[in-house]
gemmi code that builds the backbone of each chain (N, CA, C; Angstrom):
import gemmi

chains = {
    "A": [
        ("MET", (23.172, 15.104, -24.258), (22.008, 14.370, -24.781), (21.900, 12.989, -24.146)),
        ("VAL", (23.066, 12.296, -24.104), (23.088, 10.961, -23.471), (22.735, 11.083, -22.002)),
        ("LEU", (23.294, 12.127, -21.349), (23.038, 12.364, -19.932), (21.548, 12.569, -19.687)),
        ("LYS", (20.930, 13.348, -20.597), (19.503, 13.651, -20.454), (18.680, 12.382, -20.541)),
        ("ILE", (19.010, 11.559, -21.542), (18.240, 10.319, -21.723), (18.432, 9.394, -20.527)),
        ("GLY", (19.712, 9.300, -20.076), (19.989, 8.449, -18.920), (19.220, 8.906, -17.691)),
        ("GLY", (19.240, 10.225, -17.433), (18.511, 10.769, -16.275), (17.030, 10.504, -16.364)),
        ("SER", (16.485, 10.699, -17.573), (15.045, 10.464, -17.762), (14.699, 9.021, -17.458)),
        ("LEU", (15.553, 8.095, -17.950), (15.296, 6.670, -17.701), (15.352, 6.367, -16.210)),
        ("LEU", (16.317, 7.003, -15.517), (16.435, 6.777, -14.071), (15.175, 7.236, -13.343)),
        ("VAL", (14.714, 8.456, -13.689), (13.513, 8.994, -13.040), (12.327, 8.074, -13.294)),
        ("LEU", (12.202, 7.634, -14.546), (11.091, 6.760, -14.924), (11.153, 5.447, -14.147)),
        ("ALA", (12.384, 4.869, -14.081), (12.525, 3.585, -13.377), (12.182, 3.741, -11.904)),
        ("ALA", (12.657, 4.839, -11.293), (12.418, 5.039, -9.863), (10.929, 5.167, -9.576)),
        ("SER", (10.220, 5.991, -10.380), (8.799, 6.200, -10.077), (7.991, 4.935, -10.355)),
        ("SER", (8.389, 4.169, -11.402), (7.682, 2.914, -11.660), (7.876, 1.954, -10.499)),
        ("LEU", (9.096, 1.940, -9.963), (9.399, 1.046, -8.840), (8.544, 1.409, -7.625)),
        ("ILE", (8.420, 2.724, -7.362), (7.579, 3.162, -6.229), (6.146, 2.673, -6.425)),
        ("GLY", (5.643, 2.835, -7.662), (4.287, 2.361, -7.952), (4.138, 0.877, -7.717)),
        ("TRP", (5.153, 0.094, -8.171), (5.097, -1.359, -7.994), (5.101, -1.738, -6.532)),
        ("ILE", (5.938, -1.032, -5.740), (6.037, -1.386, -4.317), (4.711, -1.103, -3.615)),
        ("LEU", (4.108, 0.060, -3.928), (2.816, 0.393, -3.303), (1.755, -0.623, -3.706)),
        ("ALA", (1.769, -1.018, -4.996), (0.785, -2.007, -5.457), (1.025, -3.351, -4.780)),
        ("GLY", (2.309, -3.676, -4.550), (2.633, -4.932, -3.885), (2.061, -5.008, -2.483)),
        ("ASP", (2.078, -3.874, -1.765), (1.480, -3.842, -0.431), (0.001, -4.195, -0.489)),
        ("PHE", (-0.701, -3.628, -1.482), (-2.139, -3.896, -1.592), (-2.410, -5.364, -1.880)),
        ("SER", (-1.537, -6.005, -2.676), (-1.820, -7.410, -2.994), (-1.321, -8.347, -1.899)),
        ("ARG", (-0.383, -7.880, -1.054), (0.115, -8.744, 0.010), (-0.873, -8.852, 1.164)),
        ("ARG", (-1.623, -7.768, 1.414), (-2.468, -7.736, 2.620), (-3.526, -8.827, 2.637)),
        ("PRO", (-4.328, -9.050, 1.557), (-5.312, -10.136, 1.620), (-4.668, -11.495, 1.838)),
        ("ASN", (-3.498, -11.718, 1.212), (-2.815, -12.997, 1.398), (-2.435, -13.212, 2.849)),
        ("GLU", (-1.926, -12.142, 3.468), (-1.502, -12.277, 4.861), (-2.690, -12.513, 5.780)),
        ("LEU", (-3.806, -11.834, 5.497), (-4.999, -12.050, 6.326), (-5.478, -13.487, 6.195)),
        ("ARG", (-5.412, -14.041, 4.961), (-5.821, -15.426, 4.753), (-4.904, -16.373, 5.541)),
        ("ALA", (-3.586, -16.099, 5.467), (-2.639, -16.961, 6.185), (-2.896, -16.913, 7.682)),
        ("LEU", (-3.206, -15.703, 8.164), (-3.476, -15.528, 9.597), (-4.692, -16.339, 10.025)),
        ("GLN", (-5.732, -16.355, 9.165), (-6.923, -17.145, 9.490), (-6.588, -18.631, 9.564)),
        ("GLY", (-5.777, -19.093, 8.597), (-5.371, -20.501, 8.614), (-4.637, -20.843, 9.895)),
        ("MET", (-3.766, -19.927, 10.315), (-2.986, -20.207, 11.523), (-3.851, -20.225, 12.763)),
        ("LEU", (-4.827, -19.315, 12.807), (-5.710, -19.304, 13.980), (-6.539, -20.581, 14.038)),
        ("GLU", (-6.954, -21.072, 12.855), (-7.691, -22.331, 12.855), (-6.811, -23.467, 13.371)),
        ("MET", (-5.536, -23.438, 12.958), (-4.606, -24.443, 13.468), (-4.478, -24.358, 14.979)),
        ("PHE", (-4.414, -23.123, 15.473), (-4.293, -22.909, 16.913), (-5.507, -23.481, 17.637)),
        ("GLU", (-6.677, -23.294, 17.018), (-7.906, -23.822, 17.626), (-7.825, -25.340, 17.766)),
        ("THR", (-7.411, -26.034, 16.680), (-7.297, -27.497, 16.805), (-6.224, -27.875, 17.811)),
        ("GLU", (-5.141, -27.104, 17.836), (-4.076, -27.416, 18.797), (-4.599, -27.434, 20.219)),
        ("ILE", (-5.399, -26.427, 20.584), (-5.807, -26.362, 21.986), (-7.034, -27.215, 22.281)),
        ("THR", (-7.911, -27.479, 21.278), (-9.074, -28.299, 21.613), (-8.740, -29.784, 21.595)),
        ("PHE", (-8.041, -30.242, 20.539), (-7.847, -31.692, 20.414), (-6.545, -32.172, 21.020)),
        ("MET", (-5.485, -31.329, 20.971), (-4.213, -31.817, 21.469), (-3.845, -31.225, 22.805)),
        ("SER", (-4.597, -30.224, 23.250), (-4.367, -29.615, 24.568), (-2.906, -29.223, 24.799)),
        ("ASN", (-2.285, -28.677, 23.735), (-0.909, -28.203, 23.900), (-0.888, -26.884, 24.674)),
        ("VAL", (0.230, -26.584, 25.319), (0.369, -25.253, 25.930), (0.651, -24.239, 24.820)),
        ("ILE", (0.384, -22.961, 25.139), (0.427, -21.935, 24.091), (1.806, -21.856, 23.442)),
        ("ALA", (2.863, -21.896, 24.242), (4.209, -21.726, 23.686), (4.514, -22.806, 22.648)),
        ("ASP", (4.197, -24.063, 22.999), (4.457, -25.158, 22.050), (3.591, -25.017, 20.805)),
        ("ALA", (2.305, -24.723, 21.037), (1.376, -24.603, 19.907), (1.844, -23.508, 18.952)),
        ("PHE", (2.234, -22.357, 19.505), (2.660, -21.237, 18.663), (3.937, -21.581, 17.907)),
        ("ASP", (4.832, -22.295, 18.585), (6.074, -22.688, 17.932), (5.777, -23.576, 16.725)),
        ("LYS", (4.862, -24.520, 16.922), (4.488, -25.441, 15.857), (3.834, -24.686, 14.693)),
        ("ILE", (2.924, -23.759, 15.034), (2.215, -22.997, 14.001), (3.198, -22.158, 13.193)),
        ("SER", (4.145, -21.531, 13.892), (5.063, -20.636, 13.176), (5.953, -21.428, 12.217)),
        ("LYS", (6.197, -22.693, 12.532), (7.038, -23.496, 11.632), (6.253, -24.013, 10.443)),
        ("SER", (4.911, -23.955, 10.512), (4.104, -24.554, 9.451), (3.972, -23.646, 8.240)),
        ("SER", (4.341, -22.375, 8.383), (4.073, -21.452, 7.283), (5.286, -20.583, 6.973)),
        ("GLN", (5.367, -20.153, 5.702), (6.449, -19.261, 5.289), (6.011, -17.803, 5.301)),
        ("SER", (4.720, -17.575, 5.514), (4.199, -16.216, 5.427), (4.819, -15.319, 6.500)),
        ("SER", (4.817, -13.998, 6.215), (5.455, -13.080, 7.152), (4.655, -12.935, 8.441)),
        ("VAL", (3.356, -13.362, 8.435), (2.575, -13.251, 9.671), (2.931, -14.363, 10.658)),
        ("ALA", (3.666, -15.392, 10.184), (4.116, -16.440, 11.113), (5.060, -15.860, 12.153)),
        ("LEU", (5.606, -14.676, 11.822), (6.510, -13.989, 12.745), (5.850, -13.705, 14.093)),
        ("PHE", (4.554, -13.334, 14.077), (3.844, -13.060, 15.340), (3.930, -14.261, 16.274)),
        ("PHE", (3.629, -15.449, 15.704), (3.595, -16.664, 16.519), (5.000, -17.033, 16.996)),
        ("LYS", (5.979, -16.821, 16.084), (7.351, -17.173, 16.446), (7.839, -16.284, 17.594)),
        ("LEU", (7.599, -14.965, 17.450), (8.066, -14.038, 18.484), (7.382, -14.322, 19.819)),
        ("THR", (6.050, -14.601, 19.760), (5.334, -14.876, 21.006), (5.905, -16.111, 21.685)),
        ("ALA", (6.143, -17.177, 20.886), (6.681, -18.406, 21.470), (8.043, -18.144, 22.100)),
        ("GLU", (8.884, -17.331, 21.403), (10.206, -17.031, 21.962), (10.091, -16.283, 23.280)),
        ("LYS", (9.190, -15.287, 23.300), (9.036, -14.480, 24.511), (8.523, -15.324, 25.668)),
        ("LEU", (7.601, -16.257, 25.344), (7.046, -17.095, 26.401), (8.100, -18.054, 26.942)),
        ("GLN", (8.931, -18.576, 26.025), (9.959, -19.506, 26.493), (11.031, -18.788, 27.299)),
        ("ALA", (11.271, -17.501, 26.942), (12.255, -16.737, 27.703), (11.743, -16.451, 29.111)),
        ("GLY", (10.423, -16.471, 29.287), (9.837, -16.271, 30.608), (9.694, -14.807, 30.975)),
        ("GLY", (9.006, -14.548, 32.093), (8.842, -13.178, 32.572), (7.647, -12.450, 32.002)),
        ("MET", (6.917, -13.091, 31.054), (5.737, -12.443, 30.475), (4.611, -13.457, 30.464)),
        ("ASN", (3.361, -12.961, 30.613), (2.263, -13.897, 30.373), (1.885, -13.847, 28.899)),
        ("ALA", (0.975, -14.737, 28.482), (0.675, -14.894, 27.061), (0.175, -13.597, 26.449)),
        ("CYS", (-0.662, -12.890, 27.221), (-1.266, -11.658, 26.717), (-0.194, -10.611, 26.403)),
        ("GLN", (0.729, -10.427, 27.362), (1.783, -9.423, 27.146), (2.711, -9.833, 26.006)),
        ("ALA", (3.039, -11.126, 25.968), (3.958, -11.606, 24.936), (3.356, -11.400, 23.548)),
        ("TRP", (2.051, -11.713, 23.404), (1.377, -11.545, 22.114), (1.357, -10.081, 21.720)),
        ("GLU", (1.039, -9.214, 22.685), (0.965, -7.785, 22.384), (2.323, -7.267, 21.908)),
        ("ALA", (3.369, -7.659, 22.634), (4.714, -7.203, 22.252), (5.092, -7.737, 20.876)),
        ("ALA", (4.746, -9.012, 20.628), (5.110, -9.621, 19.347), (4.389, -8.943, 18.191)),
        ("VAL", (3.091, -8.633, 18.400), (2.336, -7.974, 17.318), (2.920, -6.606, 17.039)),
        ("LYS", (3.230, -5.863, 18.123), (3.764, -4.514, 17.908), (5.126, -4.562, 17.228)),
        ("GLU", (5.889, -5.603, 17.517), (7.221, -5.730, 16.924), (7.139, -6.199, 15.473)),
        ("GLY", (6.211, -7.145, 15.209), (6.191, -7.786, 13.901), (5.347, -7.083, 12.857)),
        ("ILE", (4.504, -6.113, 13.277), (3.558, -5.529, 12.321), (4.277, -4.741, 11.229)),
        ("ARG", (5.500, -4.269, 11.520), (6.236, -3.485, 10.522), (6.629, -4.335, 9.310)),
        ("ALA", (6.842, -5.623, 9.553), (7.303, -6.486, 8.458), (6.155, -6.943, 7.568)),
        ("THR", (4.913, -6.655, 7.970), (3.767, -7.114, 7.190), (3.101, -5.929, 6.505)),
        ("ALA", (2.092, -6.237, 5.678), (1.352, -5.172, 4.998), (0.049, -4.858, 5.733)),
        ("LEU", (-0.099, -5.346, 6.967), (-1.353, -5.138, 7.699), (-1.469, -3.699, 8.174)),
        ("ASN", (-2.713, -3.219, 8.289), (-2.891, -1.827, 8.705), (-3.346, -1.741, 10.167)),
        ("LYS", (-3.701, -0.524, 10.583), (-4.038, -0.273, 11.996), (-5.244, -1.094, 12.460)),
        ("GLU", (-6.253, -1.210, 11.578), (-7.465, -1.955, 11.962), (-7.135, -3.402, 12.270)),
        ("ASP", (-6.320, -4.011, 11.371), (-5.931, -5.404, 11.584), (-5.151, -5.530, 12.878)),
        ("GLU", (-4.288, -4.548, 13.130), (-3.483, -4.586, 14.345), (-4.377, -4.568, 15.574)),
        ("SER", (-5.415, -3.717, 15.552), (-6.259, -3.638, 16.749), (-7.061, -4.919, 16.942)),
        ("ILE", (-7.447, -5.582, 15.849), (-8.129, -6.873, 15.983), (-7.195, -7.892, 16.636)),
        ("LEU", (-5.950, -7.915, 16.157), (-4.989, -8.872, 16.725), (-4.713, -8.573, 18.195)),
        ("LEU", (-4.636, -7.273, 18.528), (-4.366, -6.918, 19.921), (-5.527, -7.328, 20.821)),
        ("SER", (-6.767, -7.150, 20.305), (-7.899, -7.534, 21.149), (-7.998, -9.056, 21.259)),
        ("PHE", (-7.496, -9.776, 20.242), (-7.386, -11.236, 20.370), (-6.425, -11.583, 21.505)),
        ("GLY", (-5.332, -10.825, 21.607), (-4.343, -11.100, 22.638), (-4.849, -10.852, 24.045)),
        ("LYS", (-5.792, -9.884, 24.189), (-6.310, -9.550, 25.526), (-6.925, -10.771, 26.207)),
        ("MET", (-7.581, -11.632, 25.386), (-8.265, -12.794, 25.954), (-7.366, -14.020, 25.997)),
        ("LEU", (-6.180, -13.890, 25.375), (-5.343, -15.077, 25.201), (-4.831, -15.581, 26.551)),
        ("GLY", (-5.125, -16.827, 26.855), (-4.552, -17.466, 28.036), (-5.172, -17.071, 29.359)),
        ("ASN", (-6.342, -16.386, 29.363), (-6.939, -16.157, 30.676), (-8.388, -16.630, 30.776)),
        ("SER", (-8.689, -17.740, 30.088), (-9.982, -18.396, 30.330), (-9.830, -19.872, 29.972)),
        ("ASP", (-10.922, -20.648, 30.121), (-10.804, -22.073, 29.806), (-10.847, -22.287, 28.297)),
        ("VAL", (-10.785, -23.553, 27.888), (-10.682, -23.868, 26.468), (-11.865, -23.312, 25.683)),
        ("GLU", (-13.051, -23.416, 26.272), (-14.243, -22.947, 25.562), (-14.169, -21.442, 25.284)),
        ("GLY", (-13.732, -20.726, 26.302), (-13.597, -19.277, 26.131), (-12.559, -18.942, 25.070)),
        ("GLN", (-11.474, -19.669, 25.068), (-10.438, -19.448, 24.063), (-10.983, -19.693, 22.653)),
        ("VAL", (-11.738, -20.800, 22.526), (-12.277, -21.128, 21.206), (-13.226, -20.036, 20.734)),
        ("LYS", (-14.049, -19.535, 21.661), (-14.965, -18.450, 21.287), (-14.192, -17.224, 20.833)),
        ("ASN", (-13.129, -16.919, 21.560), (-12.293, -15.770, 21.208), (-11.682, -15.953, 19.818)),
        ("ILE", (-11.208, -17.168, 19.535), (-10.607, -17.434, 18.223), (-11.654, -17.283, 17.117)),
        ("ARG", (-12.873, -17.823, 17.370), (-13.939, -17.719, 16.368), (-14.263, -16.256, 16.067)),
        ("LEU", (-14.345, -15.461, 17.139), (-14.652, -14.033, 16.957), (-13.573, -13.361, 16.116)),
        ("THR", (-12.318, -13.649, 16.451), (-11.215, -13.044, 15.701), (-11.234, -13.487, 14.247)),
        ("LEU", (-11.534, -14.789, 14.029), (-11.599, -15.300, 12.657), (-12.659, -14.560, 11.857)),
        ("HIS", (-13.810, -14.350, 12.502), (-14.905, -13.641, 11.822), (-14.474, -12.223, 11.433)),
        ("GLN", (-13.837, -11.545, 12.383), (-13.398, -10.169, 12.096), (-12.348, -10.144, 10.993)),
        ("LEU", (-11.445, -11.137, 11.034), (-10.404, -11.176, 10.007), (-11.003, -11.452, 8.632)),
        ("LYS", (-12.073, -12.256, 8.621), (-12.735, -12.544, 7.341), (-13.299, -11.259, 6.746)),
        ("LEU", (-13.934, -10.461, 7.595), (-14.467, -9.176, 7.113), (-13.346, -8.286, 6.590)),
        ("GLN", (-12.234, -8.249, 7.355), (-11.095, -7.435, 6.920), (-10.563, -7.926, 5.586)),
        ("GLU", (-10.583, -9.263, 5.404), (-10.060, -9.822, 4.157), (-10.910, -9.379, 2.975)),
        ("GLN", (-12.235, -9.388, 3.183), (-13.104, -8.927, 2.093), (-12.824, -7.476, 1.742)),
        ("LYS", (-12.664, -6.671, 2.802), (-12.371, -5.259, 2.554), (-11.049, -5.103, 1.827)),
        ("ALA", (-10.046, -5.879, 2.273), (-8.710, -5.778, 1.665), (-8.757, -6.189, 0.201)),
        ("GLU", (-9.569, -7.216, -0.086), (-9.682, -7.684, -1.468), (-10.289, -6.590, -2.347)),
        ("GLU", (-11.322, -5.926, -1.788), (-11.950, -4.829, -2.539), (-10.948, -3.721, -2.814)),
        ("SER", (-10.197, -3.329, -1.771), (-9.284, -2.206, -1.973), (-8.126, -2.624, -2.870)),
        ("ARG", (-7.804, -3.921, -2.895), (-6.762, -4.373, -3.819), (-7.224, -4.187, -5.261)),
        ("LYS", (-8.478, -4.631, -5.518), (-9.016, -4.488, -6.878), (-8.989, -3.028, -7.305)),
        ("LYS", (-9.318, -2.158, -6.345), (-9.449, -0.752, -6.678), (-8.090, -0.096, -6.893)),
        ("ASN", (-7.132, -0.482, -6.063), (-5.900, 0.316, -6.014), (-4.697, -0.281, -6.718)),
        ("GLU", (-4.693, -1.603, -6.928), (-3.446, -2.224, -7.374), (-3.019, -1.709, -8.757)),
        ("SER", (-3.948, -1.837, -9.729), (-3.562, -1.422, -11.080), (-3.386, 0.090, -11.141)),
        ("MET", (-4.169, 0.801, -10.285), (-4.048, 2.256, -10.300), (-2.655, 2.674, -9.854)),
        ("CYS", (-2.137, 2.035, -8.797), (-0.812, 2.409, -8.295), (0.255, 2.168, -9.350)),
        ("LYS", (0.155, 1.020, -10.030), (1.160, 0.706, -11.051), (1.154, 1.757, -12.150)),
        ("SER", (-0.052, 2.012, -12.722), (-0.086, 2.941, -13.851), (0.217, 4.357, -13.396)),
        ("LEU", (-0.179, 4.682, -12.155), (0.104, 6.027, -11.647), (1.611, 6.237, -11.518)),
        ("GLY", (2.330, 5.209, -11.085), (3.780, 5.328, -10.970), (4.426, 5.607, -12.307)),
        ("VAL", (4.071, 4.795, -13.302), (4.685, 4.954, -14.630), (4.317, 6.303, -15.224)),
        ("LEU", (3.011, 6.642, -15.172), (2.565, 7.886, -15.805), (3.115, 9.111, -15.087)),
        ("GLY", (3.175, 9.042, -13.755), (3.747, 10.161, -13.009), (5.195, 10.387, -13.399)),
        ("GLY", (5.953, 9.276, -13.539), (7.345, 9.389, -13.968), (7.459, 10.027, -15.343)),
        ("LEU", (6.582, 9.571, -16.262), (6.588, 10.148, -17.610), (6.306, 11.645, -17.566)),
        ("ALA", (5.328, 12.035, -16.721), (4.971, 13.454, -16.631), (6.159, 14.266, -16.133)),
        ("VAL", (6.846, 13.744, -15.091), (8.012, 14.462, -14.558), (9.084, 14.603, -15.638)),
        ("VAL", (9.306, 13.513, -16.384), (10.321, 13.552, -17.440), (9.967, 14.608, -18.482)),
        ("VAL", (8.689, 14.612, -18.905), (8.282, 15.565, -19.947), (8.419, 17.000, -19.453)),
        ("VAL", (8.006, 17.251, -18.189), (8.061, 18.617, -17.677), (9.510, 19.070, -17.507)),
        ("LEU", (10.384, 18.190, -17.039), (11.761, 18.601, -16.745), (12.638, 18.674, -17.985)),
        ("CYS", (12.343, 17.871, -19.003), (13.215, 17.817, -20.174), (13.259, 19.132, -20.951)),
    ],
    "B": [
        ("MET", (11.474, 28.707, -27.659), (10.337, 28.517, -28.572), (10.752, 27.570, -29.688)),
        ("GLY", (9.823, 27.077, -30.377), (10.115, 26.143, -31.456), (9.143, 24.997, -31.420)),
        ("ILE", (9.426, 24.037, -32.281), (8.487, 22.939, -32.437), (8.475, 22.038, -31.198)),
        ("ASP", (9.621, 21.999, -30.460), (9.704, 21.057, -29.336), (8.741, 21.434, -28.213)),
        ("MET", (8.458, 22.758, -28.093), (7.516, 23.178, -27.053), (6.115, 22.629, -27.335)),
        ("ILE", (5.743, 22.684, -28.609), (4.417, 22.165, -28.986), (4.325, 20.674, -28.680)),
        ("PHE", (5.418, 19.964, -29.006), (5.420, 18.520, -28.727), (5.304, 18.246, -27.238)),
        ("ARG", (6.013, 19.101, -26.449), (5.996, 18.889, -25.006), (4.579, 19.091, -24.447)),
        ("ILE", (3.932, 20.153, -24.930), (2.567, 20.422, -24.459), (1.631, 19.282, -24.863)),
        ("ALA", (1.851, 18.771, -26.080), (1.025, 17.646, -26.530), (1.225, 16.435, -25.628)),
        ("ALA", (2.497, 16.168, -25.272), (2.778, 15.019, -24.408), (2.107, 15.174, -23.053)),
        ("ILE", (2.195, 16.390, -22.493), (1.535, 16.629, -21.204), (0.035, 16.403, -21.324)),
        ("GLY", (-0.539, 16.886, -22.423), (-1.978, 16.698, -22.630), (-2.355, 15.228, -22.655)),
        ("ILE", (-1.582, 14.427, -23.399), (-1.897, 12.987, -23.488), (-1.774, 12.335, -22.114)),
        ("LEU", (-0.653, 12.657, -21.417), (-0.429, 12.048, -20.106), (-1.552, 12.388, -19.134)),
        ("VAL", (-1.930, 13.675, -19.112), (-2.971, 14.101, -18.174), (-4.294, 13.405, -18.488)),
        ("SER", (-4.587, 13.249, -19.776), (-5.860, 12.596, -20.107), (-5.849, 11.126, -19.692)),
        ("ILE", (-4.675, 10.441, -19.851), (-4.626, 9.033, -19.421), (-4.736, 8.929, -17.898)),
        ("LEU", (-3.991, 9.802, -17.206), (-4.062, 9.826, -15.740), (-5.496, 10.031, -15.274)),
        ("ASN", (-6.175, 10.958, -15.956), (-7.572, 11.260, -15.631), (-8.431, 10.007, -15.741)),
        ("GLN", (-8.252, 9.290, -16.863), (-9.037, 8.059, -17.078), (-8.761, 7.038, -15.974)),
        ("VAL", (-7.455, 6.855, -15.668), (-7.085, 5.856, -14.652), (-7.710, 6.192, -13.309)),
        ("LEU", (-7.626, 7.487, -12.926), (-8.133, 7.895, -11.623), (-9.648, 7.790, -11.557)),
        ("ILE", (-10.339, 8.146, -12.648), (-11.801, 8.063, -12.643), (-12.239, 6.608, -12.575)),
        ("ARG", (-11.509, 5.726, -13.291), (-11.838, 4.296, -13.279), (-11.764, 3.724, -11.880)),
        ("SER", (-10.819, 4.233, -11.066), (-10.700, 3.694, -9.713), (-11.469, 4.539, -8.697)),
        ("GLY", (-12.384, 5.369, -9.188), (-13.310, 6.062, -8.289), (-12.724, 7.197, -7.490)),
        ("ARG", (-11.815, 7.958, -8.075), (-11.267, 9.121, -7.371), (-11.458, 10.358, -8.234)),
        ("GLU", (-12.726, 10.768, -8.350), (-13.026, 11.873, -9.262), (-12.344, 13.153, -8.845)),
        ("GLU", (-12.272, 13.397, -7.515), (-11.744, 14.702, -7.093), (-10.238, 14.786, -7.355)),
        ("ILE", (-9.529, 13.654, -7.197), (-8.089, 13.687, -7.494), (-7.861, 13.822, -8.995)),
        ("ALA", (-8.757, 13.190, -9.790), (-8.665, 13.327, -11.248), (-8.813, 14.793, -11.651)),
        ("MET", (-9.763, 15.447, -11.003), (-9.996, 16.883, -11.249), (-8.745, 17.692, -10.934)),
        ("MET", (-8.123, 17.365, -9.779), (-6.913, 18.077, -9.368), (-5.790, 17.858, -10.384)),
        ("THR", (-5.687, 16.625, -10.903), (-4.639, 16.333, -11.885), (-4.820, 17.167, -13.134)),
        ("THR", (-6.082, 17.241, -13.596), (-6.360, 18.048, -14.781), (-5.960, 19.501, -14.549)),
        ("LEU", (-6.333, 19.986, -13.364), (-6.029, 21.383, -13.028), (-4.519, 21.607, -13.010)),
        ("THR", (-3.791, 20.657, -12.422), (-2.334, 20.768, -12.369), (-1.737, 20.804, -13.773)),
        ("GLY", (-2.272, 19.934, -14.662), (-1.783, 19.936, -16.045), (-1.990, 21.285, -16.707)),
        ("VAL", (-3.192, 21.838, -16.511), (-3.494, 23.146, -17.108), (-2.529, 24.197, -16.581)),
        ("ILE", (-2.275, 24.183, -15.272), (-1.406, 25.198, -14.680), (0.028, 25.053, -15.196)),
        ("VAL", (0.504, 23.799, -15.295), (1.873, 23.580, -15.774), (2.020, 24.099, -17.201)),
        ("VAL", (1.047, 23.760, -18.040), (1.120, 24.215, -19.435), (1.036, 25.733, -19.504)),
        ("LEU", (0.181, 26.306, -18.678), (0.028, 27.763, -18.664), (1.332, 28.438, -18.274)),
        ("ALA", (2.018, 27.856, -17.268), (3.299, 28.420, -16.830), (4.328, 28.347, -17.950)),
        ("MET", (4.262, 27.253, -18.741), (5.207, 27.130, -19.845), (4.921, 28.140, -20.947)),
        ("VAL", (3.625, 28.404, -21.162), (3.215, 29.235, -22.300), (3.259, 30.724, -21.955)),
        ("ALA", (3.265, 31.050, -20.634), (3.121, 32.446, -20.210), (4.143, 33.356, -20.874)),
        ("LYS", (5.397, 32.873, -20.932), (6.462, 33.701, -21.493), (6.179, 34.043, -22.960)),
        ("GLU", (5.705, 33.047, -23.672), (5.416, 33.242, -25.097), (4.274, 34.231, -25.293)),
        ("ILE", (3.292, 34.166, -24.375), (2.154, 35.090, -24.500), (2.620, 36.528, -24.272)),
        ("VAL", (3.497, 36.685, -23.258), (4.056, 38.019, -23.006), (4.789, 38.513, -24.246)),
        ("ASN", (5.525, 37.614, -24.855), (6.267, 37.934, -26.073), (5.326, 38.435, -27.165)),
        ("LEU", (4.200, 37.693, -27.300), (3.208, 38.045, -28.318), (2.642, 39.436, -28.062)),
        ("PHE", (2.290, 39.707, -26.794), (1.727, 41.009, -26.457), (2.716, 42.124, -26.756)),
        ("ASP", (3.993, 41.882, -26.410), (5.024, 42.893, -26.674), (5.132, 43.166, -28.167)),
        ("THR", (5.070, 42.084, -28.952), (5.166, 42.247, -30.404), (4.002, 43.072, -30.932)),
        ("VAL", (2.784, 42.748, -30.430), (1.603, 43.482, -30.897), (1.702, 44.947, -30.520)),
        ("LYS", (2.193, 45.190, -29.286), (2.329, 46.556, -28.808), (3.318, 47.330, -29.682)),
        ("ALA", (4.441, 46.706, -29.980), (5.458, 47.349, -30.801), (4.913, 47.631, -32.190)),
        ("MET", (4.047, 46.747, -32.655), (3.450, 46.865, -33.981), (2.635, 48.138, -34.101)),
        ("PHE", (1.825, 48.427, -33.021), (0.901, 49.552, -33.126), (1.435, 50.834, -32.521)),
        ("GLN", (2.677, 50.837, -32.030), (3.270, 52.070, -31.528), (4.072, 52.705, -32.641)),
        ("PHE", (3.631, 53.829, -33.067), (4.377, 54.476, -34.151), (5.481, 55.348, -33.620)),
    ],
}
model = gemmi.Model(1)
for chain_id, residues in chains.items():
    chain = gemmi.Chain(chain_id)
    for i, (resn, *xyz) in enumerate(residues, 1):
        res = gemmi.Residue()
        res.name, res.seqid = resn, gemmi.SeqId(i, " ")
        for name, pos in zip(("N", "CA", "C"), xyz):
            atom = gemmi.Atom()
            atom.name, atom.element = name, gemmi.Element(name[0])
            atom.pos, atom.b_iso = gemmi.Position(*pos), 0.0
            res.add_atom(atom)
        chain.add_residue(res)
    model.add_chain(chain)
structure = gemmi.Structure()
structure.add_model(model)
structure.setup_entities()
C-alpha cells in the first residue's frame, strides 16, 4: 500500500515537472527575443556613435546582460579574437552552437542567420539597415511568441498534472 | 469487481472532462475530441470483462 502511494506520487511529480518545463520554454522565448532586441540596439549605437570593431562591440554587449542569448555575442567575439574566421562565419557558428541553450525556435534561428549574412560586409549605413530589419522581424516574432505563450503556458502546466493523475488512476 | 472499480471510472470521467475543458479553452478542439475518445476506450476496456461476466450469467440463467 505504501509502495503504491509512493509510486503514484513519483509518477505525478514527474509528469507535473515535465509540464512545468514545457511551460517554462514558452515563457522564456518572449523574454529572450526582447533581450536580443535590446542587444541589437546596443550594437547599433556601438557601431554608429563609437565606431567600435565588431569583436570589441560584441564582447561589451555580451557582458551587459545575463540572458542566455548573450551567449551568441560572447561566442562570436571569442571566435573573432581567435582569428581564422570572418564575422559572418563566426556569427553563424556561434548561433548554431548557442541555439540549444535558448528557447528560440527554427524561425528565430533563420532570422539570426540571415542577420549574420550581412554582418561585416558593408559600410555603417548598410549595417544599420540590416540591424533595423532584423529588429523589425524579431519584434514580429516576439508578438507571435507572446501569443503562443498565452495559449500554451497554462495548458502545459495543467496538462502535465492532469495527465499524471490519469496515469495514476488507470494504473492503480 | 467491487466498489473501487466504480470509483476509478468516476475519477477517469472527472479527469477527462477537465482535460477536455482545458484543451478546448486553448483552442485544440480536435485533441480534446481525441482525449474524450481515449477516455471512453480506456473505460470500455476496464468494463469489458464485467460485461462478459454479465452475459455469461444471463446465459446460464436461461439454459435449463
